[in-house]
N, CA, C and O atoms as a DFTB+ gen file, in Angstrom:
428 C
 N C O
     1  1     -12.042      14.168       0.666
     2  2     -10.639      14.510       0.880
     3  2      -9.896      13.362       1.571
     4  3      -8.722      13.116       1.293
     5  1     -10.588      12.669       2.468
     6  2      -9.939      11.576       3.193
     7  2      -9.491      10.463       2.247
     8  3      -8.438       9.858       2.447
     9  1     -10.300      10.197       1.211
    10  2      -9.905       9.131       0.285
    11  2      -8.734       9.548      -0.596
    12  3      -7.929       8.700      -0.980
    13  1      -8.620      10.806      -0.920
    14  2      -7.434      11.301      -1.626
    15  2      -6.198      11.138      -0.743
    16  3      -5.147      10.699      -1.211
    17  1      -6.328      11.490       0.520
    18  2      -5.208      11.331       1.460
    19  2      -4.857       9.855       1.641
    20  3      -3.685       9.504       1.774
    21  1      -5.877       8.992       1.647
    22  2      -5.610       7.557       1.756
    23  2      -4.878       7.063       0.519
    24  3      -3.953       6.258       0.629
    25  1      -5.280       7.532      -0.656
    26  2      -4.580       7.163      -1.883
    27  2      -3.122       7.624      -1.836
    28  3      -2.227       6.885      -2.245
    29  1      -2.878       8.831      -1.344
    30  2      -1.499       9.335      -1.234
    31  2      -0.693       8.514      -0.231
    32  3       0.493       8.263      -0.445
    33  1      -1.328       8.097       0.859
    34  2      -0.657       7.245       1.847
    35  2      -0.275       5.911       1.218
    36  3       0.831       5.412       1.426
    37  1      -1.189       5.342       0.453
    38  2      -0.929       4.058      -0.209
    39  2       0.182       4.218      -1.242
    40  3       1.094       3.393      -1.306
    41  1       0.112       5.256      -2.034
    42  2       1.127       5.490      -3.065
    43  2       2.511       5.668      -2.445
    44  3       3.489       5.109      -2.940
    45  1       2.595       6.436      -1.377
    46  2       3.879       6.636      -0.701
    47  2       4.397       5.329      -0.122
    48  3       5.600       5.069      -0.169
    49  1       3.506       4.496       0.428
    50  2       3.915       3.206       0.987
    51  2       4.443       2.289      -0.108
    52  3       5.413       1.561       0.108
    53  1       3.825       2.316      -1.264
    54  2       4.274       1.487      -2.387
    55  2       5.647       1.953      -2.874
    56  3       6.515       1.130      -3.160
    57  1       5.842       3.250      -2.966
    58  2       7.153       3.787      -3.347
    59  2       8.195       3.369      -2.306
    60  3       9.295       2.946      -2.663
    61  1       7.852       3.486      -1.028
    62  2       8.782       3.112       0.037
    63  2       9.141       1.641       0.013
    64  3      10.306       1.279       0.180
    65  1       8.149       0.791      -0.193
    66  2       8.413      -0.652      -0.217
    67  2       9.220      -1.044      -1.448
    68  3      10.101      -1.900      -1.368
    69  1       8.926      -0.428      -2.573
    70  2       9.711      -0.699      -3.780
    71  2      11.148      -0.245      -3.590
    72  3      12.078      -0.937      -4.005
    73  1      11.336       0.903      -2.973
    74  2      12.685       1.390      -2.699
    75  2      13.394       0.503      -1.676
    76  3      14.614       0.352      -1.719
    77  1      12.626      -0.079      -0.758
    78  2      13.216      -0.987       0.224
    79  2      13.857      -2.187      -0.462
    80  3      14.947      -2.615      -0.085
    81  1      13.182      -2.723      -1.463
    82  2      13.756      -3.819      -2.245
    83  2      15.012      -3.330      -2.973
    84  3      16.032      -4.020      -2.995
    85  1      14.930      -2.143      -3.564
    86  2      16.063      -1.596      -4.319
    87  2      17.225      -1.201      -3.411
    88  3      18.359      -1.102      -3.881
    89  1      16.969      -0.973      -2.119
    90  2      18.042      -0.543      -1.206
    91  2      19.025      -1.660      -0.893
    92  3      20.111      -1.414      -0.368
    93  1      18.635      -2.900      -1.220
    94  2      19.489      -4.063      -0.978
    95  2      19.966      -4.102       0.469
    96  3      21.165      -4.121       0.747
    97  1      18.994      -4.115       1.386
    98  2      19.332      -4.188       2.815
    99  2      19.929      -2.900       3.347
   100  3      20.804      -2.931       4.213
   101  1      19.467      -1.774       2.839
   102  2      19.958      -0.448       3.218
   103  2      21.451      -0.265       2.894
   104  3      22.145       0.504       3.559
   105  1      21.930      -0.968       1.880
   106  2      23.339      -0.819       1.479
   107  2      23.513       0.204       0.349
   108  3      24.642       0.542      -0.007
   109  1      22.413       0.693      -0.212
   110  2      22.463       1.720      -1.250
   111  2      21.801       2.974      -0.700
   112  3      20.665       2.927      -0.228
   113  1      22.516       4.103      -0.761
   114  2      22.081       5.326      -0.082
   115  2      20.774       5.893      -0.614
   116  3      19.838       6.097       0.159
   117  1      20.686       6.154      -1.913
   118  2      19.513       6.836      -2.458
   119  2      18.223       6.033      -2.240
   120  3      17.241       6.598      -1.759
   121  1      18.193       4.739      -2.577
   122  2      16.965       4.001      -2.283
   123  2      16.645       3.959      -0.775
   124  3      15.475       3.971      -0.394
   125  1      17.659       3.912       0.061
   126  2      17.434       3.909       1.510
   127  2      16.812       5.222       1.964
   128  3      15.916       5.224       2.808
   129  1      17.275       6.324       1.417
   130  2      16.706       7.636       1.740
   131  2      15.255       7.721       1.282
   132  3      14.405       8.257       1.994
   133  1      14.973       7.191       0.092
   134  2      13.599       7.181      -0.411
   135  2      12.696       6.364       0.507
   136  3      11.550       6.747       0.744
   137  1      13.198       5.245       1.026
   138  2      12.414       4.424       1.961
   139  2      11.964       5.262       3.149
   140  3      10.778       5.295       3.477
   141  1      12.902       5.931       3.787
   142  2      12.601       6.700       4.993
   143  2      11.613       7.833       4.691
   144  3      10.647       8.035       5.426
   145  1      11.864       8.560       3.615
   146  2      10.982       9.674       3.261
   147  2       9.586       9.202       2.866
   148  3       8.584       9.785       3.283
   149  1       9.526       8.145       2.060
   150  2       8.227       7.660       1.586
   151  2       7.392       7.091       2.730
   152  3       6.190       7.345       2.803
   153  1       8.017       6.322       3.623
   154  2       7.253       5.789       4.749
   155  2       6.802       6.906       5.685
   156  3       5.692       6.857       6.216
   157  1       7.640       7.899       5.888
   158  2       7.233       9.041       6.708
   159  2       6.031       9.747       6.111
   160  3       5.085      10.087       6.821
   161  1       6.069       9.966       4.815
   162  2       4.958      10.604       4.117
   163  2       3.706       9.730       4.172
   164  3       2.598      10.233       4.360
   165  1       3.888       8.438       4.010
   166  2       2.761       7.521       4.060
   167  2       2.061       7.569       5.415
   168  3       0.836       7.666       5.482
   169  1       2.835       7.502       6.486
   170  2       2.228       7.533       7.815
   171  2       1.631       8.902       8.140
   172  3       0.651       8.993       8.880
   173  1       2.214       9.955       7.596
   174  2       1.632      11.281       7.782
   175  2       0.223      11.328       7.177
   176  3      -0.729      11.739       7.841
   177  1       0.098      10.904       5.911
   178  2      -1.208      10.928       5.264
   179  2      -2.176       9.961       5.928
   180  3      -3.361      10.265       6.066
   181  1      -1.679       8.794       6.343
   182  2      -2.554       7.848       7.029
   183  2      -3.072       8.443       8.334
   184  3      -4.226       8.214       8.698
   185  1      -2.247       9.194       9.036
   186  2      -2.693       9.819      10.286
   187  2      -3.810      10.833      10.034
   188  3      -4.706      10.983      10.864
   189  1      -3.763      11.521       8.908
   190  2      -4.837      12.453       8.556
   191  2      -6.127      11.708       8.232
   192  3      -7.220      12.135       8.603
   193  1      -5.977      10.598       7.538
   194  2      -7.131       9.779       7.165
   195  2      -7.856       9.275       8.416
   196  3      -9.085       9.228       8.456
   197  1      -7.076       8.899       9.436
   198  2      -7.667       8.307      10.634
   199  2      -8.491       9.290      11.453
   200  3      -9.172       8.886      12.395
   201  1      -8.441      10.570      11.111
   202  2      -9.326      11.548      11.753
   203  2     -10.757      11.386      11.251
   204  3     -11.705      11.795      11.921
   205  1     -10.912      10.787      10.066
   206  2     -12.213      10.727       9.405
   207  2     -12.726       9.289       9.245
   208  3     -13.901       9.013       9.483
   209  1     -11.846       8.393       8.847
   210  2     -12.226       7.009       8.553
   211  2     -11.781       6.130       9.719
   212  3     -10.664       6.296      10.210
   213  1     -12.623       5.198      10.177
   214  2     -12.224       4.302      11.266
   215  2     -10.939       3.541      10.936
   216  3     -10.704       3.180       9.782
   217  1     -10.126       3.304      11.936
   218  2      -8.801       2.723      11.742
   219  2      -8.865       1.358      11.049
   220  3      -8.044       1.077      10.176
   221  1      -9.814       0.517      11.420
   222  2      -9.906      -0.805      10.802
   223  2     -10.205      -0.743       9.324
   224  3      -9.621      -1.484       8.533
   225  1     -11.104       0.130       8.950
   226  2     -11.480       0.289       7.548
   227  2     -10.331       0.916       6.762
   228  3      -9.978       0.434       5.686
   229  1      -9.755       1.977       7.289
   230  2      -8.648       2.650       6.601
   231  2      -7.465       1.711       6.418
   232  3      -6.855       1.674       5.350
   233  1      -7.141       0.955       7.458
   234  2      -5.988       0.064       7.368
   235  2      -6.263      -1.083       6.405
   236  3      -5.364      -1.500       5.675
   237  1      -7.485      -1.598       6.392
   238  2      -7.819      -2.671       5.457
   239  2      -7.663      -2.202       4.014
   240  3      -7.111      -2.922       3.182
   241  1      -8.144      -1.010       3.719
   242  2      -8.009      -0.463       2.368
   243  2      -6.545      -0.179       2.061
   244  3      -6.060      -0.512       0.979
   245  1      -5.839       0.436       3.008
   246  2      -4.421       0.779       2.830
   247  2      -3.595      -0.477       2.554
   248  3      -2.784      -0.507       1.629
   249  1      -3.810      -1.498       3.356
   250  2      -3.034      -2.730       3.199
   251  2      -3.431      -3.482       1.930
   252  3      -2.567      -3.944       1.185
   253  1      -4.732      -3.604       1.685
   254  2      -5.190      -4.365       0.525
   255  2      -4.767      -3.759      -0.799
   256  3      -4.229      -4.452      -1.663
   257  1      -5.005      -2.486      -0.957
   258  2      -4.620      -1.813      -2.204
   259  2      -3.100      -1.759      -2.312
   260  3      -2.544      -1.919      -3.398
   261  1      -2.427      -1.532      -1.180
   262  2      -0.964      -1.516      -1.177
   263  2      -0.375      -2.831      -1.644
   264  3       0.590      -2.847      -2.409
   265  1      -0.954      -3.945      -1.186
   266  2      -0.473      -5.267      -1.609
   267  2      -0.570      -5.408      -3.117
   268  3       0.372      -5.855      -3.771
   269  1      -1.700      -5.029      -3.657
   270  2      -1.882      -5.155      -5.104
   271  2      -0.897      -4.291      -5.880
   272  3      -0.313      -4.736      -6.869
   273  1      -0.716      -3.066      -5.434
   274  2       0.222      -2.179      -6.135
   275  2       1.668      -2.641      -5.987
   276  3       2.475      -2.457      -6.899
   277  1       1.998      -3.241      -4.843
   278  2       3.351      -3.782      -4.671
   279  2       3.582      -4.944      -5.630
   280  3       4.672      -5.077      -6.186
   281  1       2.585      -5.773      -5.828
   282  2       2.717      -6.871      -6.793
   283  2       2.956      -6.316      -8.189
   284  3       3.811      -6.813      -8.922
   285  1       2.201      -5.286      -8.556
   286  2       2.398      -4.648      -9.865
   287  2       3.810      -4.068      -9.960
   288  3       4.474      -4.206     -10.988
   289  1       4.264      -3.424      -8.896
   290  2       5.623      -2.885      -8.860
   291  2       6.658      -3.994      -9.026
   292  3       7.631      -3.840      -9.764
   293  1       6.440      -5.105      -8.339
   294  2       7.360      -6.240      -8.471
   295  2       7.422      -6.774      -9.888
   296  3       8.492      -7.122     -10.387
   297  1       6.268      -6.837     -10.528
   298  2       6.213      -7.309     -11.915
   299  2       6.943      -6.337     -12.838
   300  3       7.741      -6.754     -13.677
   301  1       6.670      -5.041     -12.682
   302  2       7.223      -4.035     -13.596
   303  2       8.707      -3.764     -13.381
   304  3       9.456      -3.606     -14.345
   305  1       9.136      -3.709     -12.116
   306  2      10.497      -3.243     -11.837
   307  2      11.474      -4.346     -11.418
   308  3      12.687      -4.173     -11.538
   309  1      10.959      -5.470     -10.930
   310  2      11.850      -6.504     -10.398
   311  2      11.650      -7.859     -11.076
   312  3      12.189      -8.867     -10.618
   313  1      10.882      -7.889     -12.161
   314  2      10.628      -9.097     -12.939
   315  2      10.111     -10.253     -12.074
   316  3      10.453     -11.410     -12.320
   317  1       9.303      -9.950     -11.081
   318  2       8.690     -10.966     -10.235
   319  2       7.346     -11.353     -10.846
   320  3       6.598     -10.494     -11.314
   321  1       7.049     -12.641     -10.838
   322  2       5.796     -13.114     -11.422
   323  2       5.028     -13.913     -10.373
   324  3       5.493     -14.961      -9.926
   325  1       3.850     -13.418      -9.978
   326  2       3.052     -14.166      -8.998
   327  2       2.483     -15.444      -9.622
   328  3       2.097     -15.459     -10.790
   329  1       2.439     -16.516      -8.820
   330  2       1.848     -17.759      -9.309
   331  2       0.329     -17.735      -9.081
   332  3      -0.206     -16.770      -8.534
   333  1      -0.344     -18.782      -9.496
   334  2      -1.803     -18.829      -9.421
   335  2      -2.333     -18.667      -7.993
   336  3      -3.271     -17.894      -7.797
   337  1      -1.779     -19.356      -6.984
   338  2      -2.290     -19.131      -5.626
   339  2      -2.136     -17.676      -5.170
   340  3      -2.998     -17.161      -4.458
   341  1      -1.061     -17.020      -5.566
   342  2      -0.882     -15.614      -5.207
   343  2      -1.942     -14.748      -5.871
   344  3      -2.491     -13.843      -5.243
   345  1      -2.228     -15.021      -7.129
   346  2      -3.252     -14.259      -7.851
   347  2      -4.625     -14.479      -7.207
   348  3      -5.388     -13.529      -7.030
   349  1      -4.934     -15.719      -6.861
   350  2      -6.212     -16.015      -6.203
   351  2      -6.306     -15.264      -4.876
   352  3      -7.347     -14.688      -4.560
   353  1      -5.231     -15.269      -4.107
   354  2      -5.210     -14.540      -2.843
   355  2      -5.440     -13.055      -3.035
   356  3      -6.157     -12.427      -2.256
   357  1      -4.838     -12.497      -4.062
   358  2      -5.024     -11.069      -4.325
   359  2      -6.449     -10.755      -4.760
   360  3      -6.984      -9.703      -4.409
   361  1      -7.064     -11.644      -5.511
   362  2      -8.474     -11.458      -5.880
   363  2      -9.335     -11.451      -4.620
   364  3     -10.274     -10.663      -4.515
   365  1      -9.021     -12.319      -3.671
   366  2      -9.762     -12.340      -2.409
   367  2      -9.555     -11.047      -1.624
   368  3     -10.492     -10.537      -1.009
   369  1      -8.339     -10.519      -1.643
   370  2      -8.057      -9.254      -0.955
   371  2      -8.868      -8.122      -1.579
   372  3      -9.488      -7.331      -0.868
   373  1      -8.862      -8.047      -2.906
   374  2      -9.631      -7.006      -3.598
   375  2     -11.115      -7.167      -3.281
   376  3     -11.820      -6.182      -3.062
   377  1     -11.579      -8.397      -3.257
   378  2     -12.990      -8.650      -2.916
   379  2     -13.301      -8.150      -1.511
   380  3     -14.350      -7.545      -1.286
   381  1     -12.409      -8.395      -0.575
   382  2     -12.613      -7.933       0.796
   383  2     -12.655      -6.425       0.894
   384  3     -13.507      -5.872       1.591
   385  1     -11.758      -5.757       0.215
   386  2     -11.750      -4.291       0.217
   387  2     -13.035      -3.768      -0.430
   388  3     -13.613      -2.791       0.046
   389  1     -13.482      -4.410      -1.505
   390  2     -14.719      -3.986      -2.167
   391  2     -15.920      -4.162      -1.236
   392  3     -16.788      -3.291      -1.170
   393  1     -15.972      -5.266      -0.531
   394  2     -17.082      -5.501       0.407
   395  2     -17.090      -4.422       1.483
   396  3     -18.146      -3.884       1.819
   397  1     -15.924      -4.108       2.021
   398  2     -15.844      -3.047       3.042
   399  2     -16.347      -1.727       2.467
   400  3     -17.175      -1.044       3.070
   401  1     -15.837      -1.387       1.307
   402  2     -16.163      -0.089       0.718
   403  2     -17.638       0.018       0.325
   404  3     -18.258       1.066       0.506
   405  1     -18.188      -1.055      -0.205
   406  2     -19.557      -1.019      -0.715
   407  2     -20.591      -1.181       0.400
   408  3     -21.606      -0.484       0.414
   409  1     -20.334      -2.099       1.333
   410  2     -21.375      -2.481       2.278
   411  2     -21.197      -1.956       3.703
   412  3     -22.160      -1.931       4.469
   413  1     -19.991      -1.538       4.069
   414  2     -19.776      -1.120       5.454
   415  2     -20.456       0.207       5.739
   416  3     -20.387       1.135       4.934
   417  1     -21.099       0.291       6.865
   418  2     -21.748       1.536       7.291
   419  2     -20.767       2.443       8.053
   420  3     -21.111       3.574       8.397
   421  1     -19.567       1.956       8.313
   422  2     -18.593       2.749       9.068
   423  2     -17.777       3.670       8.186
   424  3     -17.028       4.506       8.693
   425  1     -17.907       3.533       6.870
   426  2     -17.128       4.372       5.948
   427  2     -17.864       5.648       5.666
   428  3     -17.375       6.490       4.913
């Protein structure tokens, strides 16, 4: 159940960050409202996750997967294209999350 809640926290954070870009500095009402609601929901689910998963592990997964999904969101919705160093960095992030998930005894 904790990993489902972590996935929901990550998904809400990605929606919030994407809406933050669309809010144009909080000058557009609807995207600004989505930012506040999505981040609130994200932190709510993350707080539930932290009852079960250690904070360092949960945050590493939350941040790492969130970064990747934000890049995908940028590509799909904002026509942003990561360059080769960005792609290499993201591969390293995914590798780090995989190492934590596969080998850590704290999960």
